C-alpha positions as CSV (number, residue, x, y, z in Angstrom):
1,X,130.0,126.3,89.0
2,X,129.3,125.1,85.5
3,X,132.0,122.5,84.5
4,X,131.1,123.0,80.8
5,X,132.7,126.5,81.0
6,X,136.2,125.2,81.8
7,X,138.9,126.7,79.5
8,X,139.7,124.9,76.2
9,X,143.4,125.2,77.2
10,X,143.1,122.7,80.0
11,X,144.6,119.3,79.6
12,X,143.3,116.7,81.9
13,X,141.5,113.4,82.2
14,X,137.8,114.1,82.4
15,X,135.1,112.1,84.1
16,X,131.9,114.1,83.8
17,X,131.0,116.2,85.6
18,X,134.3,116.5,87.5
19,X,137.9,116.9,86.3
20,X,140.3,114.5,87.7
21,X,144.1,114.4,88.1
22,X,145.1,110.8,87.8
23,X,148.2,108.8,88.6
24,X,149.1,105.5,86.8
25,X,150.8,102.5,88.0
26,X,153.4,100.7,85.8
27,X,151.5,99.0,82.9
28,X,151.6,95.2,82.8
29,X,151.0,93.0,79.8
30,X,147.8,91.0,80.2
31,X,148.1,87.2,79.7
32,X,151.6,87.6,78.4
33,X,154.7,86.3,80.2
34,X,157.5,88.8,80.8
35,X,159.8,88.3,77.9
36,X,163.5,87.4,78.3
37,X,166.0,89.4,76.3
38,X,165.8,86.8,73.6
39,X,162.0,87.1,73.4
40,X,161.8,90.9,73.5
41,X,160.2,92.5,70.5
42,X,163.2,94.8,69.8
43,X,165.1,95.8,66.8
44,X,168.9,96.1,67.1
45,X,169.5,96.9,63.5
46,X,171.4,100.1,62.6
47,X,169.3,103.3,62.2
48,X,169.9,103.3,58.5
49,X,167.7,100.1,58.1
50,X,164.3,101.3,56.9
51,X,162.3,98.1,57.5
52,X,158.9,98.8,58.9
53,X,158.3,97.7,62.5
54,X,155.1,95.8,63.1
55,X,153.7,94.4,66.3
56,X,154.2,90.7,67.0
57,X,151.3,90.5,69.4
58,X,148.0,92.3,69.7
59,X,148.2,92.1,73.5
60,X,147.3,95.5,75.0
61,X,148.9,97.1,78.1
62,X,146.7,98.0,81.0
63,X,147.4,100.3,83.9
64,X,145.4,101.0,87.0
65,X,144.8,104.7,87.9
66,X,144.2,106.5,91.2
67,X,142.5,109.9,91.6
68,X,145.1,112.3,93.1
69,X,143.0,115.5,92.9
70,X,139.8,116.7,91.5
71,X,141.3,119.3,89.3
72,X,141.9,120.2,85.7
73,X,145.6,121.0,85.1
74,X,146.8,123.6,82.6
75,X,150.4,122.7,83.4
76,X,151.8,119.8,85.4
77,X,155.2,118.6,86.5
78,X,156.4,116.0,89.0
79,X,159.4,116.1,91.4
80,X,160.6,113.0,93.2
81,X,157.8,113.1,95.8
82,X,155.3,115.7,94.7
83,X,153.1,117.0,91.9
84,X,152.9,120.6,91.0
85,X,150.2,122.0,88.6
86,X,148.2,125.1,87.6
87,X,144.5,125.3,87.1
88,X,141.6,127.6,86.5
89,X,138.2,127.3,88.1
90,X,135.5,129.3,86.3
91,X,132.9,130.6,88.7
92,X,129.5,131.8,87.4
93,X,128.8,133.7,90.7
94,X,132.1,135.3,91.4
95,X,135.6,135.9,89.9
96,X,137.4,132.9,88.3
97,X,140.2,131.4,90.4
98,X,143.7,130.6,88.9
99,X,145.8,128.5,91.3
100,X,149.2,126.9,91.7
101,X,148.9,123.6,93.5
102,X,151.1,121.0,95.3
103,X,150.2,117.5,96.3
104,X,152.0,114.3,97.1
105,X,151.9,111.5,94.5
106,X,149.7,109.5,96.8
107,X,147.5,112.4,97.7
108,X,143.9,111.9,98.8
109,X,141.7,114.4,97.0
110,X,141.0,117.4,99.2
111,X,144.5,117.4,100.8
112,X,146.3,119.3,98.1
113,X,148.0,122.5,99.0
114,X,147.4,125.9,97.4
115,X,150.8,127.6,96.8
116,X,149.5,130.7,95.1
117,X,146.2,132.0,93.8
118,X,144.8,134.9,91.8
119,X,141.2,135.9,91.2
120,X,139.7,137.4,88.0
121,X,137.9,136.4,84.9
122,X,140.6,138.0,82.8
123,X,143.4,135.6,83.5
124,X,144.6,132.0,83.6
125,X,147.8,130.2,84.5
126,X,149.8,128.1,82.0
127,X,152.8,125.7,82.1
128,X,154.8,125.2,85.3
129,X,158.4,124.0,86.1
130,X,160.6,124.0,89.2
131,X,164.2,124.7,90.0
132,X,166.5,125.2,92.9
133,X,168.7,128.3,92.6
134,X,169.4,128.0,96.4
135,X,165.7,127.6,97.3
136,X,163.1,125.5,95.5
137,X,160.8,127.6,93.5
138,X,158.0,126.9,91.0
139,X,158.1,129.0,87.8
140,X,154.8,129.4,86.0
141,X,153.1,131.3,83.1
142,X,150.4,133.9,83.9
143,X,148.2,135.2,81.1
144,X,146.1,138.3,81.3
145,X,143.4,139.6,79.0
146,X,144.1,143.3,78.3
147,X,142.0,145.3,75.9
148,X,141.2,142.4,73.6
149,X,144.7,140.9,73.6
150,X,146.7,138.6,75.9
151,X,149.8,139.6,77.8
152,X,151.9,137.0,79.6
153,X,154.4,136.9,82.5
154,X,156.7,134.3,84.0
155,X,156.3,134.3,87.8
156,X,158.0,132.5,90.6
157,X,156.6,131.2,93.9
158,X,158.2,129.2,96.7
159,X,157.3,125.5,96.6
160,X,156.3,125.9,100.2
161,X,153.8,128.6,99.2
162,X,153.9,132.4,99.5
163,X,153.8,135.5,97.4
164,X,154.7,135.3,93.7
165,X,157.1,137.7,92.0
166,X,157.5,138.5,88.3
167,X,160.6,137.1,86.7
168,X,159.9,138.2,83.1
169,X,157.4,139.9,80.9
170,X,157.0,137.9,77.7
171,X,157.3,139.9,74.5
172,X,154.2,138.1,73.2
173,X,151.3,135.9,74.5
174,X,152.4,132.5,75.9
175,X,149.0,131.0,76.6
176,X,149.3,127.2,77.1
177,X,152.7,126.9,75.3
178,X,155.7,125.2,76.8
179,X,157.9,126.5,79.6
180,X,161.1,124.6,80.4
181,X,164.3,125.0,82.5
182,X,167.8,123.5,82.7
183,X,168.2,124.7,86.3
184,X,169.9,128.0,85.5
185,X,167.7,129.5,82.7
186,X,164.1,129.5,81.8
187,X,163.0,128.9,78.1
188,X,159.5,129.3,76.7
189,X,157.5,129.6,73.6
190,X,155.2,132.6,72.9
191,X,153.3,133.8,69.9
192,X,156.5,135.4,68.5
193,X,159.1,132.7,69.0
194,X,161.4,131.2,71.6
195,X,162.6,133.3,74.6
196,X,164.9,132.8,77.5
197,X,165.8,134.5,80.8
198,X,168.0,133.7,83.8
199,X,166.2,132.1,86.7
200,X,166.7,135.2,88.8
201,X,165.3,137.5,86.1
202,X,166.9,140.0,83.8
203,X,166.7,140.9,80.1
204,X,164.6,138.5,77.9
205,X,166.6,137.0,75.0
206,X,164.9,136.0,71.8
207,X,166.5,132.8,70.5
208,X,164.1,132.2,67.6
209,X,161.6,134.5,65.9
210,X,158.7,132.6,64.5
211,X,154.9,132.6,64.7
212,X,154.7,128.8,64.2
213,X,156.8,127.2,67.0
214,X,154.6,124.7,68.9
215,X,156.5,122.5,71.4
216,X,159.9,123.0,73.1
217,X,162.2,120.8,75.0
218,X,165.9,120.9,76.1
219,X,168.8,118.7,77.0
220,X,172.3,119.7,78.4
221,X,173.3,121.5,75.3
222,X,170.4,122.1,72.9
223,X,166.9,123.4,72.4
224,X,164.5,121.2,70.4
225,X,161.4,122.7,69.0
226,X,158.6,121.9,66.6
227,X,157.8,124.3,63.8
228,X,155.1,123.3,61.4
229,X,156.3,119.9,59.9
230,X,159.8,120.1,61.2
231,X,161.6,119.5,64.5
232,X,164.7,121.7,64.9
233,X,167.7,121.7,67.2
234,X,169.8,124.7,68.2
235,X,172.3,125.6,70.9
236,X,170.7,126.9,74.1
237,X,172.6,130.1,73.8
238,X,171.1,130.7,70.3
239,X,172.7,130.4,66.9
240,X,172.2,128.2,63.9
241,X,169.5,125.6,63.9
242,X,169.3,122.4,62.0
243,X,166.5,120.0,61.1
244,X,166.4,116.8,63.2
245,X,163.2,115.4,62.0
246,X,160.7,116.0,59.1
247,X,157.3,115.1,60.3
248,X,154.1,114.2,58.5
249,X,151.9,116.5,60.7
250,X,152.2,119.5,63.0
251,X,154.1,118.6,66.2
252,X,151.7,118.4,69.1
253,X,154.0,116.9,71.8
254,X,157.7,116.7,72.3
255,X,160.0,114.9,74.7
256,X,163.8,114.5,74.9
257,X,165.3,111.5,76.8
258,X,168.9,112.6,77.1
259,X,169.9,109.4,78.9
260,X,169.5,107.4,75.7
261,X,169.6,110.1,73.1
262,X,166.0,109.8,72.0
263,X,163.6,112.4,70.7
264,X,159.9,111.4,71.0
265,X,157.2,113.4,69.5
266,X,153.5,113.5,68.8
267,X,152.0,114.9,65.6
268,X,148.6,115.5,64.0
269,X,147.8,112.1,62.4
270,X,150.6,110.1,64.0
271,X,153.7,110.1,66.1
272,X,157.2,108.7,66.3
273,X,160.6,108.5,67.9
274,X,164.0,109.2,66.6
275,X,167.7,109.6,67.4
276,X,168.3,113.1,68.6
277,X,171.7,113.2,66.9
278,X,170.5,112.4,63.4
279,X,170.0,115.3,61.0
280,X,166.9,113.6,59.6
281,X,165.2,110.5,60.8
282,X,163.5,108.3,58.2
283,X,160.0,107.5,59.4
284,X,157.2,105.1,58.3
285,X,153.6,105.6,57.4
286,X,151.7,106.8,60.5
287,X,149.5,106.1,62.3
288,X,149.6,102.4,62.8
289,X,153.3,101.6,62.3
290,X,156.7,103.2,62.7
291,X,160.3,102.3,62.2
292,X,162.5,101.1,65.1
293,X,165.8,102.8,65.1
294,X,169.1,101.8,66.7
295,X,167.8,101.8,70.3
296,X,165.1,99.5,71.6
297,X,161.6,100.5,70.9
298,X,158.4,98.6,71.7
299,X,155.2,99.0,69.6
300,X,152.0,99.2,71.6
301,X,149.3,100.2,69.2
302,X,147.9,102.9,66.9
303,X,148.8,106.5,67.5
304,X,146.5,109.4,66.9
305,X,147.4,113.0,67.6
306,X,149.6,112.6,70.7
307,X,152.3,110.2,71.7
308,X,153.5,109.2,75.2
309,X,156.8,107.5,75.8
310,X,157.5,105.7,79.1
311,X,161.1,104.5,79.8
312,X,161.2,100.8,80.8
313,X,164.6,99.2,81.1
314,X,166.0,101.5,78.3
315,X,163.0,100.8,76.1
316,X,160.0,103.0,75.3
317,X,156.5,101.7,75.5
318,X,154.3,103.8,73.2
319,X,150.6,103.9,74.2
320,X,147.4,105.0,72.5
321,X,146.6,108.5,73.6
322,X,143.7,110.5,72.1
323,X,144.0,114.3,72.2
């Protein structure tokens, strides 16, 4: 197998010539005492204050990592005790292998479990989520090359492994775009817009028609999605959307932390975080600095084209992350 032929859709940490799935321990601040609330670098000013936030220390955060599996995930999600992901192995001497995997978070490479597998050079699996509509299932994207174009399906497989069934045929190609669920409905982005379908299957609903939707996330009431240089919010049942954030680059990553009402995103050339309830969040010059708004936010360094937010006692630590 030639590792150089791995699909460009794959998102993973790479240590040539192998692809590794890594887990990280909680970062610690080197040579810096744990701050008390009075020492914390937080800004409690109202969100309307546009003063730029700058770091008060150049101390970097370091985290140790552990190899969980020698794999290159296309999609990855964690439950309380397990990791679930999809991958494609390209084989020069036989059909390529697309797989849904399960492993414990402390897995030793080689002990991961295959939940479902398909063979063929004309296919690859995309994003994955899980839900429990009475039994725990994984829901994942399958993509098939058909006559020069790509068709996509949403399939379901038991998290204990077994046959997969088709839940929905996507009206357009999904590829590596996002698939999310609120426990009753599946939502995804394809080349033509935002779609939804009940977990058990049924008619596919088009919630937004657009060729430019990038990332998709949900909370209890709303869908949030990136489209060009804007992040929108709309009801999960469809309807009128409104602009939440105007960005300075195309949205490359998106996360909603409903517990504190924060929307965190990555964009080409920078990244940021804003209050999900504001119609427009004023942002600073990125990369290199951003505004701290209303809730606690900790600055941890220059951002490039992706942003990772980790909750830490109701704060977010933002780390360098190269795409």
